[in-house]
C-alpha positions as CSV (number, residue, x, y, z in Angstrom):
1,X,14.8,-7.3,3.9
2,X,13.1,-10.0,2.2
3,X,9.8,-11.6,3.6
4,X,10.2,-15.4,3.2
5,X,6.4,-16.7,3.4
6,X,3.8,-18.1,0.8
7,X,1.2,-15.4,-0.5
8,X,-2.3,-16.6,-1.8
9,X,-3.2,-13.5,-3.9
10,X,-1.2,-12.0,-6.2
11,X,-1.1,-8.2,-6.0
12,X,0.1,-8.4,-9.7
13,X,-1.2,-11.2,-10.9
14,X,1.3,-10.8,-14.4
15,X,4.3,-10.7,-12.1
16,X,3.7,-14.1,-10.2
17,X,1.2,-16.5,-12.1
18,X,1.5,-20.3,-11.5
19,X,0.6,-23.6,-13.1
20,X,0.9,-25.5,-16.3
21,X,2.5,-23.7,-19.2
22,X,1.1,-25.2,-22.8
23,X,3.7,-25.4,-25.1
24,X,3.8,-23.0,-28.1
25,X,2.1,-24.7,-31.4
26,X,3.3,-24.0,-35.1
27,X,0.8,-21.0,-36.1
28,X,-0.2,-20.1,-32.9
29,X,-0.8,-15.9,-32.1
30,X,1.2,-14.3,-29.2
31,X,0.8,-11.4,-27.0
32,X,2.2,-9.8,-29.7
33,X,0.9,-7.0,-32.2
34,X,1.9,-5.0,-35.1
35,X,0.3,-1.5,-34.3
36,X,-0.3,0.5,-37.7
37,X,-0.7,4.6,-38.2
38,X,-2.6,6.1,-41.4
39,X,0.8,8.2,-42.2
40,X,2.4,4.0,-42.7
41,X,3.8,4.6,-39.4
42,X,4.7,1.2,-37.2
43,X,4.6,-0.2,-34.3
44,X,4.9,-3.5,-32.1
45,X,3.2,-4.6,-28.6
46,X,4.0,-7.1,-26.7
47,X,2.6,-8.4,-23.6
48,X,4.6,-9.2,-20.6
49,X,5.0,-11.9,-17.9
50,X,7.4,-10.3,-15.2
51,X,8.3,-13.3,-14.2
52,X,9.3,-16.9,-15.9
53,X,10.5,-19.6,-15.1
54,X,13.3,-21.2,-17.5
55,X,11.0,-24.0,-18.6
56,X,8.8,-21.1,-19.8
57,X,12.1,-20.5,-22.8
58,X,11.7,-20.2,-25.6
59,X,9.4,-17.3,-25.8
60,X,6.9,-17.8,-28.5
61,X,8.6,-16.5,-31.7
62,X,6.7,-13.1,-32.3
63,X,8.6,-11.7,-29.5
64,X,11.5,-11.8,-31.5
65,X,10.5,-11.3,-35.0
66,X,9.2,-7.5,-32.9
67,X,12.3,-7.3,-31.6
68,X,14.2,-7.7,-35.0
69,X,11.8,-5.5,-36.8
70,X,12.4,-2.3,-34.4
71,X,14.9,0.2,-33.4
72,X,13.6,1.2,-29.9
73,X,12.6,-0.5,-27.3
74,X,9.9,1.1,-24.5
75,X,9.4,-0.4,-21.4
76,X,6.7,0.1,-17.8
77,X,10.1,1.9,-16.9
78,X,13.2,2.6,-18.1
79,X,14.9,-0.6,-17.6
80,X,18.5,1.1,-17.3
81,X,17.5,2.8,-14.0
82,X,16.0,0.2,-12.2
83,X,18.3,-0.4,-9.4
84,X,17.8,3.1,-8.6
85,X,13.8,2.5,-8.8
86,X,14.1,-0.4,-6.4
87,X,16.1,1.7,-4.2
88,X,13.5,4.7,-4.5
89,X,10.4,2.2,-3.9
90,X,12.0,1.1,-1.1
91,X,12.7,4.7,0.5
92,X,8.9,5.1,-0.1
93,X,7.8,1.9,1.4
94,X,9.7,3.1,5.1
95,X,7.9,5.6,7.6
96,X,9.9,8.2,8.4
97,X,11.7,8.4,11.9
98,X,8.9,8.8,14.6
99,X,6.2,7.0,12.8
100,X,5.5,3.2,11.6
101,X,3.0,0.7,10.7
102,X,0.5,1.1,14.1
103,X,-0.2,4.1,13.6
104,X,-2.0,3.6,10.2
105,X,-3.4,0.6,10.5
106,X,-6.6,-1.1,12.5
107,X,-5.4,-2.5,15.7
108,X,-7.0,-5.8,14.3
109,X,-4.8,-6.2,11.2
110,X,-1.7,-5.0,13.1
111,X,-2.4,-7.9,15.6
112,X,-2.8,-10.3,12.7
113,X,0.3,-8.8,11.2
114,X,2.3,-9.8,14.2
115,X,0.9,-13.1,15.3
116,X,1.1,-14.2,11.6
117,X,5.1,-13.4,11.2
118,X,5.6,-14.7,14.9
119,X,5.0,-18.4,13.5
120,X,7.7,-18.3,11.0
121,X,10.1,-16.2,12.9
122,X,10.2,-12.7,11.7
123,X,10.5,-10.4,14.6
124,X,8.5,-7.1,14.7
125,X,10.9,-5.1,14.3
126,X,11.7,-6.4,10.8
127,X,8.1,-5.1,9.5
128,X,6.8,-2.3,11.9
129,X,8.4,0.5,9.9
130,X,6.7,-0.6,6.3
131,X,4.1,0.7,4.8
132,X,1.2,-1.6,4.2
133,X,1.4,-1.3,0.1
134,X,5.0,-2.3,0.4
135,X,4.7,-4.8,2.8
136,X,2.4,-6.2,0.8
137,X,5.2,-6.5,-2.3
138,X,7.7,-7.7,0.0
139,X,5.4,-10.9,1.4
140,X,5.1,-11.8,-2.5
141,X,8.3,-11.2,-4.0
142,X,9.6,-14.4,-2.7
143,X,7.4,-15.9,-5.5
144,X,7.3,-19.5,-5.8
145,X,7.5,-22.3,-8.4
146,X,10.5,-21.5,-9.9
147,X,9.0,-17.9,-11.1
148,X,11.8,-14.8,-11.0
149,X,12.0,-11.8,-12.6
150,X,15.3,-12.3,-13.7
151,X,13.6,-14.3,-16.0
152,X,10.6,-12.2,-17.4
153,X,10.1,-11.2,-20.6
154,X,11.4,-7.9,-20.0
155,X,14.8,-9.1,-18.8
156,X,15.5,-11.4,-22.3
157,X,14.6,-8.7,-23.9
158,X,16.8,-5.9,-22.1
159,X,19.5,-8.0,-22.7
160,X,18.8,-8.6,-25.9
161,X,18.8,-4.9,-26.6
162,X,22.3,-4.2,-24.7
163,X,23.8,-6.7,-27.2
164,X,22.3,-5.0,-30.0
165,X,22.8,-2.0,-29.2
166,X,19.4,-0.7,-28.8
167,X,18.0,2.6,-26.8
168,X,15.6,1.7,-24.4
169,X,12.9,4.3,-22.5
170,X,10.4,3.8,-20.0
171,X,6.6,4.8,-20.4
172,X,6.7,6.5,-17.1
173,X,9.0,7.6,-14.8
174,X,10.5,6.0,-11.7
175,X,8.0,8.4,-9.8
176,X,5.3,8.1,-11.7
177,X,5.7,3.8,-11.2
178,X,6.2,4.5,-7.2
179,X,2.7,7.0,-6.9
180,X,0.7,3.9,-8.0
181,X,0.8,2.5,-4.4
182,X,2.8,5.5,-2.6
183,X,-0.8,7.7,-3.7
184,X,-2.7,5.6,-1.5
185,X,-4.2,6.9,1.5
186,X,-4.1,4.7,4.9
187,X,-7.2,2.8,4.3
188,X,-6.3,1.7,0.3
189,X,-2.6,0.7,1.7
190,X,-4.4,-1.2,4.6
191,X,-6.6,-2.9,1.5
192,X,-3.7,-3.8,-0.5
193,X,-1.8,-5.7,2.6
194,X,-5.3,-7.7,3.9
195,X,-6.2,-8.9,0.2
196,X,-2.5,-10.3,-0.1
197,X,-4.2,-12.9,3.1
198,X,-7.5,-13.5,1.0
199,X,-7.9,-17.0,0.6
200,X,-9.0,-17.6,-3.0
201,X,-11.7,-20.3,-4.1
202,X,-10.7,-23.6,-3.9
203,X,-12.1,-23.6,-7.5
204,X,-9.8,-20.4,-8.6
205,X,-7.3,-21.1,-11.2
206,X,-6.1,-17.8,-12.5
207,X,-2.8,-18.5,-12.5
208,X,-3.1,-21.4,-15.0
209,X,-5.1,-20.0,-16.8
210,X,-3.1,-16.4,-17.1
211,X,-0.3,-18.6,-18.0
212,X,-2.1,-20.1,-20.8
213,X,-3.8,-17.1,-21.6
214,X,-0.6,-15.3,-22.2
215,X,0.8,-18.4,-24.2
216,X,-1.9,-18.2,-26.7
217,X,-1.7,-13.8,-27.1
218,X,-5.3,-13.7,-25.2
219,X,-5.3,-10.8,-24.0
220,X,-8.7,-9.9,-22.9
221,X,-8.8,-13.0,-20.6
222,X,-5.2,-12.0,-19.2
223,X,-7.2,-8.4,-18.2
224,X,-10.2,-10.2,-17.0
225,X,-8.2,-11.9,-14.5
226,X,-6.3,-9.5,-13.1
227,X,-9.2,-7.6,-12.5
228,X,-11.5,-9.9,-10.7
229,X,-8.6,-10.3,-8.6
230,X,-9.3,-6.5,-7.5
231,X,-13.2,-7.4,-7.4
232,X,-12.8,-6.5,-3.5
233,X,-11.2,-3.3,-4.6
234,X,-11.8,-2.1,-8.1
235,X,-10.3,1.3,-7.5
236,X,-7.3,-0.2,-7.2
237,X,-7.6,-2.3,-11.1
238,X,-8.6,0.7,-12.4
239,X,-5.4,1.8,-10.7
240,X,-2.9,-0.3,-12.1
241,X,-4.3,-0.2,-15.5
242,X,-7.0,1.9,-17.1
243,X,-5.2,4.7,-15.5
244,X,-2.1,3.9,-16.6
245,X,-3.0,2.7,-20.2
246,X,-4.5,5.9,-20.7
247,X,-1.7,8.0,-19.8
248,X,0.9,5.9,-22.1
249,X,-1.6,6.7,-25.0
250,X,0.5,10.0,-25.6
251,X,3.5,8.6,-25.2
252,X,2.7,5.6,-27.6
253,X,1.4,8.0,-30.5
254,X,4.8,9.8,-30.2
255,X,6.3,6.9,-31.1
256,X,4.8,6.2,-33.9
257,X,5.3,10.1,-34.9
258,X,9.1,9.7,-34.5
259,X,10.3,8.2,-37.4
260,X,11.9,5.3,-35.6
261,X,9.7,2.2,-35.2
262,X,9.6,0.9,-31.1
263,X,9.0,-2.2,-29.5
264,X,6.6,-1.3,-26.6
265,X,6.9,-3.7,-24.1
266,X,3.9,-3.6,-21.0
267,X,2.4,-6.3,-18.5
268,X,0.0,-8.3,-20.9
269,X,-3.1,-7.1,-18.7
270,X,-2.8,-3.7,-19.8
271,X,-3.7,-4.9,-23.5
272,X,-7.0,-6.3,-23.6
273,X,-10.5,-4.9,-22.4
274,X,-12.3,-2.1,-23.4
275,X,-9.6,0.0,-21.5
276,X,-6.7,-1.4,-23.1
277,X,-3.9,-0.3,-25.0
278,X,-5.3,-2.4,-28.2
279,X,-8.4,-0.8,-27.8
280,X,-7.2,2.5,-27.2
281,X,-5.5,2.3,-30.2
282,X,-7.9,1.1,-32.2
283,X,-10.8,4.4,-31.6
284,X,-8.0,6.3,-32.2
285,X,-7.7,4.9,-36.1
286,X,-4.8,2.5,-35.9
287,X,-4.9,-0.8,-37.2
288,X,-3.6,-3.4,-34.8
289,X,-2.6,-6.9,-35.9
290,X,-1.8,-10.1,-33.9
291,X,1.5,-11.6,-35.0
């Protein structure tokens, strides 16, 4: 099931970004870094945009340089099981038989949804069995402006990995990935849904600034804009970024000790800020250099 409607708020700022994209200039930095350990081990970090347009290609050349220098790739989740993951998240996003959305949100929220979907000819039975967080994801999955996950950085690199027989792994399991949302309580899940309908300030140009920041390798701006989008629900921003970043660090350090060179690719907003992967690795004594 896909709900077709526009969204004024991006749940994942790094997934659906709108605005003009500046062309890459010679020698410009990109959201790609080389991480070196004291024993000489090397790993590459790449900040992804999970959805892009055909006009956003070619990617900044640093992505291909990191790919060529690496023997293995690691993504947020194992891309080899992405179909199963999609089925799992769909299952988690539905209430069990005998339960429905009415029982878990404020009556005013449900009435708003019913009236809103009626305007765009979506009958109640299409959404009544969906959990609020999953409904939010579906609403936003329509994208817009030519953006598509099939054109995202991960998909491009996965196809290159297949063509070059490079192994691919995940920083977190499908279950861990889904639990970022599925373990929300009713109030938190409803808050995620309501945030989807918050109309941003007319001066908000976050979509354009995110894309521009990604192109010039400005991870701190990407992280700041993402966290600002959750200013009404900061715990969700921490849940999506900080908590996951800290959980990934042991795996990344394991890759550095493995004797293999990995290219670790995650949403670009995971890279910047005091709780970003770059800062967390630097505090552990690793040298981080931007390509």
